[in-house]
Each structure stands twice: as structure tokens, then as C-alpha cells.
C-alpha atoms as an extended CHARMM CRD file, in Angstrom:
* protein
*
       112  EXT
         1         1  MET       CA            -10.2720000000        7.6370000000        7.2720000000  PROA      1               0.0000000000
         2         2  GLY       CA             -7.4100000000        6.7390000000        9.8900000000  PROA      2               0.0000000000
         3         3  LYS       CA             -5.7910000000        8.8290000000       12.1640000000  PROA      3               0.0000000000
         4         4  ARG       CA             -3.8560000000       12.3140000000       10.4980000000  PROA      4               0.0000000000
         5         5  TYR       CA             -1.6240000000       14.1430000000       12.2140000000  PROA      5               0.0000000000
         6         6  ILE       CA             -1.6560000000       18.0800000000       11.2670000000  PROA      6               0.0000000000
         7         7  ASP       CA              0.2950000000       21.0200000000       12.4400000000  PROA      7               0.0000000000
         8         8  ALA       CA             -2.7440000000       22.7760000000       14.6570000000  PROA      8               0.0000000000
         9         9  ASP       CA             -1.0580000000       26.1480000000       15.4700000000  PROA      9               0.0000000000
        10        10  ALA       CA             -0.3420000000       26.4790000000       11.7600000000  PROA      10              0.0000000000
        11        11  LEU       CA             -3.8760000000       25.8180000000       10.9350000000  PROA      11              0.0000000000
        12        12  LYS       CA             -4.8750000000       27.7490000000       13.6890000000  PROA      12              0.0000000000
        13        13  ASP       CA             -3.0660000000       31.0170000000       12.2950000000  PROA      13              0.0000000000
        14        14  LYS       CA             -4.4780000000       29.9480000000        8.9890000000  PROA      14              0.0000000000
        15        15  MET       CA             -7.9330000000       30.2310000000       10.3820000000  PROA      15              0.0000000000
        16        16  GLN       CA             -7.6670000000       33.4940000000       12.5300000000  PROA      16              0.0000000000
        17        17  THR       CA             -6.3360000000       34.6010000000        9.0790000000  PROA      17              0.0000000000
        18        18  ARG       CA             -9.1210000000       33.9980000000        7.6530000000  PROA      18              0.0000000000
        19        19  HSD       CA            -11.5280000000       34.9190000000       10.4810000000  PROA      19              0.0000000000
        20        20  GLU       CA            -10.0440000000       38.1900000000       10.5560000000  PROA      20              0.0000000000
        21        21  ASP       CA            -10.4230000000       39.5480000000        6.7730000000  PROA      21              0.0000000000
        22        22  LEU       CA            -14.0360000000       37.7990000000        7.1360000000  PROA      22              0.0000000000
        23        23  ALA       CA            -14.8460000000       39.9300000000        9.9030000000  PROA      23              0.0000000000
        24        24  ARG       CA            -13.6340000000       43.1000000000        8.3580000000  PROA      24              0.0000000000
        25        25  ASP       CA            -15.3570000000       42.4480000000        5.1360000000  PROA      25              0.0000000000
        26        26  TYR       CA            -18.6080000000       40.7690000000        6.7590000000  PROA      26              0.0000000000
        27        27  GLY       CA            -18.7330000000       41.9590000000       10.3550000000  PROA      27              0.0000000000
        28        28  ASP       CA            -18.3730000000       40.4320000000       13.4710000000  PROA      28              0.0000000000
        29        29  TYR       CA            -21.9640000000       39.1480000000       13.9090000000  PROA      29              0.0000000000
        30        30  ASP       CA            -22.5410000000       37.6510000000       10.3260000000  PROA      30              0.0000000000
        31        31  ASN       CA            -23.4040000000       33.9260000000       10.6820000000  PROA      31              0.0000000000
        32        32  TYR       CA            -20.0750000000       32.5980000000        8.6590000000  PROA      32              0.0000000000
        33        33  VAL       CA            -17.9760000000       34.7250000000       10.4240000000  PROA      33              0.0000000000
        34        34  MET       CA            -19.3230000000       33.6770000000       13.8110000000  PROA      34              0.0000000000
        35        35  GLY       CA            -18.8910000000       29.7970000000       12.8780000000  PROA      35              0.0000000000
        36        36  PHE       CA            -15.1200000000       30.5250000000       12.0160000000  PROA      36              0.0000000000
        37        37  HSD       CA            -14.9030000000       31.8830000000       15.4240000000  PROA      37              0.0000000000
        38        38  ASP       CA            -16.4980000000       28.9010000000       17.0250000000  PROA      38              0.0000000000
        39        39  ALA       CA            -14.4860000000       26.7500000000       14.7010000000  PROA      39              0.0000000000
        40        40  LEU       CA            -11.3170000000       28.4140000000       15.9620000000  PROA      40              0.0000000000
        41        41  GLU       CA            -12.4540000000       27.9240000000       19.6510000000  PROA      41              0.0000000000
        42        42  LEU       CA            -13.2540000000       24.3050000000       18.9770000000  PROA      42              0.0000000000
        43        43  LEU       CA             -9.4720000000       23.8590000000       17.8080000000  PROA      43              0.0000000000
        44        44  GLU       CA             -8.1220000000       25.8120000000       20.7120000000  PROA      44              0.0000000000
        45        45  ASN       CA             -9.8240000000       23.1310000000       22.9960000000  PROA      45              0.0000000000
        46        46  THR       CA             -9.3470000000       20.1260000000       21.4310000000  PROA      46              0.0000000000
        47        47  PRO       CA             -6.9470000000       17.8350000000       23.4270000000  PROA      47              0.0000000000
        48        48  THR       CA             -3.5640000000       17.0040000000       21.8730000000  PROA      48              0.0000000000
        49        49  ALA       CA             -2.7890000000       13.6080000000       20.9370000000  PROA      49              0.0000000000
        50        50  ASP       CA              0.4070000000       12.5560000000       22.3260000000  PROA      50              0.0000000000
        51        51  VAL       CA              2.6900000000       11.6450000000       19.1890000000  PROA      51              0.0000000000
        52        52  GLN       CA              6.8660000000       11.7100000000       17.9250000000  PROA      52              0.0000000000
        53        53  GLU       CA              7.7840000000       12.6820000000       14.6960000000  PROA      53              0.0000000000
        54        54  VAL       CA              9.0080000000        9.8760000000       12.5070000000  PROA      54              0.0000000000
        55        55  LYS       CA             12.5950000000       10.0790000000       11.2510000000  PROA      55              0.0000000000
        56        56  HSD       CA             13.8210000000        8.5290000000        7.9970000000  PROA      56              0.0000000000
        57        57  GLY       CA             16.6390000000        6.6300000000        7.2630000000  PROA      57              0.0000000000
        58        58  LYS       CA             18.0860000000        3.8400000000        5.5000000000  PROA      58              0.0000000000
        59        59  TRP       CA             20.6880000000        0.8610000000        5.5610000000  PROA      59              0.0000000000
        60        60  GLU       CA             24.0450000000        1.2990000000        4.1940000000  PROA      60              0.0000000000
        61        61  HSD       CA             26.4220000000       -1.1950000000        3.3240000000  PROA      61              0.0000000000
        62        62  TYR       CA             29.3460000000       -1.6930000000        5.8390000000  PROA      62              0.0000000000
        63        63  GLY       CA             31.6870000000       -4.2940000000        5.2150000000  PROA      63              0.0000000000
        64        64  GLU       CA             29.3400000000       -7.5610000000        5.2030000000  PROA      64              0.0000000000
        65        65  TYR       CA             26.9270000000       -5.7670000000        7.9380000000  PROA      65              0.0000000000
        66        66  CYS       CA             25.2050000000       -2.5660000000        7.7210000000  PROA      66              0.0000000000
        67        67  GLN       CA             24.9630000000        0.7630000000        9.5140000000  PROA      67              0.0000000000
        68        68  CYS       CA             22.3030000000        3.2310000000       10.2070000000  PROA      68              0.0000000000
        69        69  SER       CA             22.6240000000        6.3060000000        7.4750000000  PROA      69              0.0000000000
        70        70  ASN       CA             21.6650000000        8.6490000000       10.6320000000  PROA      70              0.0000000000
        71        71  CYS       CA             24.1090000000        7.8250000000       13.6840000000  PROA      71              0.0000000000
        72        72  GLU       CA             26.4690000000        5.4820000000       12.1800000000  PROA      72              0.0000000000
        73        73  HSD       CA             25.2680000000        2.2580000000       14.0770000000  PROA      73              0.0000000000
        74        74  VAL       CA             26.1510000000       -0.9940000000       12.7420000000  PROA      74              0.0000000000
        75        75  THR       CA             23.6690000000       -3.5380000000       12.8380000000  PROA      75              0.0000000000
        76        76  GLU       CA             24.7660000000       -7.3220000000       13.7400000000  PROA      76              0.0000000000
        77        77  ASP       CA             22.8290000000       -8.8350000000       11.0740000000  PROA      77              0.0000000000
        78        78  TYR       CA             25.0220000000       -9.8040000000        8.5010000000  PROA      78              0.0000000000
        79        79  CYS       CA             24.0040000000       -7.6580000000        5.1290000000  PROA      79              0.0000000000
        80        80  ILE       CA             23.6760000000       -9.8370000000        2.2670000000  PROA      80              0.0000000000
        81        81  ASP       CA             21.9520000000       -8.7240000000       -0.7440000000  PROA      81              0.0000000000
        82        82  GLY       CA             21.3800000000      -12.0590000000       -2.0180000000  PROA      82              0.0000000000
        83        83  ASP       CA             22.8820000000      -15.1130000000       -2.7880000000  PROA      83              0.0000000000
        84        84  ASN       CA             21.3540000000      -16.6960000000       -6.3610000000  PROA      84              0.0000000000
        85        85  LYS       CA             22.3260000000      -20.1120000000       -5.4930000000  PROA      85              0.0000000000
        86        86  SER       CA             20.7240000000      -20.2410000000       -2.1040000000  PROA      86              0.0000000000
        87        87  TRP       CA             18.3950000000      -17.3830000000       -2.3490000000  PROA      87              0.0000000000
        88        88  TYR       CA             19.4720000000      -16.2930000000        1.0650000000  PROA      88              0.0000000000
        89        89  TYR       CA             18.5130000000      -12.8800000000        2.2610000000  PROA      89              0.0000000000
        90        90  THR       CA             18.8390000000      -10.9710000000        5.4720000000  PROA      90              0.0000000000
        91        91  ALA       CA             15.9300000000       -9.1120000000        6.7970000000  PROA      91              0.0000000000
        92        92  LEU       CA             17.5700000000       -5.8240000000        8.5220000000  PROA      92              0.0000000000
        93        93  PRO       CA             15.5230000000       -4.2800000000       11.3260000000  PROA      93              0.0000000000
        94        94  ASN       CA             12.9930000000       -2.0180000000       10.3160000000  PROA      94              0.0000000000
        95        95  TYR       CA             13.9400000000        0.2730000000       12.8970000000  PROA      95              0.0000000000
        96        96  CYS       CA             17.7500000000        1.2880000000       14.1720000000  PROA      96              0.0000000000
        97        97  SER       CA             18.0730000000        0.1090000000       17.9020000000  PROA      97              0.0000000000
        98        98  ASN       CA             20.1090000000        3.0770000000       18.4880000000  PROA      98              0.0000000000
        99        99  CYS       CA             18.8070000000        6.2730000000       16.9580000000  PROA      99              0.0000000000
       100       100  GLY       CA             14.9100000000        4.8050000000       16.2060000000  PROA      100             0.0000000000
       101       101  TYR       CA             15.0780000000        5.8300000000       13.0710000000  PROA      101             0.0000000000
       102       102  LYS       CA             13.0590000000        3.6350000000       10.2700000000  PROA      102             0.0000000000
       103       103  MET       CA             14.9180000000        2.3110000000        7.9200000000  PROA      103             0.0000000000
       104       104  ASP       CA             12.4760000000        2.6620000000        5.0970000000  PROA      104             0.0000000000
       105       105  LEU       CA             14.3460000000        4.8290000000        2.0060000000  PROA      105             0.0000000000
       106       106  GLU       CA             15.1940000000        3.5240000000       -0.7730000000  PROA      106             0.0000000000
       107       107  GLU       CA             19.1640000000        3.7450000000       -1.8480000000  PROA      107             0.0000000000
       108       108  ASN       CA             18.9040000000        7.2710000000       -3.6870000000  PROA      108             0.0000000000
       109       109  GLU       CA             16.9460000000        8.8260000000       -1.0040000000  PROA      109             0.0000000000
       110       110  ASN       CA             17.6600000000       11.4950000000        1.5810000000  PROA      110             0.0000000000
       111       111  GLU       CA             17.0520000000       11.4380000000        4.8600000000  PROA      111             0.0000000000
       112       112  HSD       CA             14.6770000000       14.1280000000        6.0430000000  PROA      112             0.0000000000
């Protein structure tokens, strides 16, 4: 399994709530409750990764060019859907060079 980034604070809050429920029901020194406590400490002391949230967008037709659905930056690449005679298609960039949005949304999808 590859790396997966999670909201550690949200997970910690849920685990803390569960830990409090278990401690109330079984006491602080129950093995299961103590295991939850150890897991919470482990989560708290685990180093964080330097990651950046990926924003998604799409290229939209703007005359013979395309523009970013987020910042309206116009790419210098021609935006041609395809020519049946020559089979010429333009490969648009995967990312907007102005705002960094990943251009992977389909025409009917909205940005996040």
C-alpha cells in the first residue's frame, strides 16, 4: 500500500473520545484502555510529512486557446479537440503554470 495522508488532528479527536468512553466503562488500567492511550501518544509523537493539498481544475476553451478554470490563466498551447483528417490533438499541460492547479477534472466536474 502506498503512502496515504490523513487529517491526524481529526483522527486524534476521535480516538480521544473513544479512549474517554472506554476509560469510563472499564477504568483507566484496563489493558484495552491502556492500549488506546499508548496509540494516542504514538500518534501525537509521530513526525509529520511536508505535503501540500492538491487543488483540481480543468482547461476550458477560450477561443483557440484554453484557460484555467481557477485563475483564468490562458495557456500558450492551442486548444484543439482534434482534427479527423490529420488526427492532430494538443496535449495540454497537467498543471496550470500560474496557480498550480492539477488539470484532471472532466468537463462536467466542479473544482473542490
